[in-house]
N, C-alpha and C positions, 0 to 999 in steps of 0.2 A: 949083291943084286938080289932082289926078292923074286919069287917065282912068277910074279905078275909083270915083271919088266923083262923085255927082250930087246936086243939090239940087232937091227938089220945091218948087213954090210953097207958101207957107203958107196952107192952107185951113182952119186951125183944128182940126186933128185928124190922124189917121193917113191916109196916102194911098199909092197906088202910082203910080209914074212909069214910063211906057213908054219903053224905051231904044232899040229897033230896030224896023224895018219900019213897018207901018201904025199901030202904037201909039206910035211915037217922039213924045215930047213930050206925050202924053195923060196926064192925071192922073185917077185914080179914087179917090174918097173911100171910106175904110173906116170905116163908122159903125155904131154899135150893138154889142151883145154878141156877135152871130154873123152872119156874112155868107158865103154860098156863092158861089164864082166858077165860071163855066162857060158853055157855049153855050146851055143850055136856059133861056129866059126865064121859063118857067112855074115853075121850081124855084130859080132863082139870083137873087141880089140884084145881083151884078156880072156883067154879060153881055159876053162877048167872042166875036165871030163869027170864029173862026180854026180851020183844019183841025187844028192841033196841040192845041187845047183840048178836053177831054172835056166831055160834057153837064153833069156835075157834077165839076169838076176838083179844087178845093181849098176849104178853109173857113178863114176868119179869125175868131178868137175873141179878144175883148178882156176881160181880167180886171178886177177891181174897182180895180186900181191904174193902169189905162190901158195895160197892156202887151198888145201884140197878138201872137198866136201863129198860125202857119199850119200846117195839116195837109193832106197829100195825101189825096184821097178815092179811092184806087186808080185814078188816072187812067192811061191807056195810055202817056203820055209822061213822067209823073213831075212833081214840083214841085221847083224848085231856087231857093235864095235866096242 
């Protein structure tokens, strides 16, 4: 396996796998039609406490075919996939 390829554990759906820092090895399930990622626990489904993460950073949307799309929510640091 090349260093660009990483396998997340099978948790029965879509997930994010942390690759560096305090998130390394951490798996976050992406469930439901729409989930917001950010620091603000009152507004976000996926909460990450990190200085580079905006209060509402990005949104994951799953279509009827199970395809997941990510969109940046005008975060100060941007979103890269």
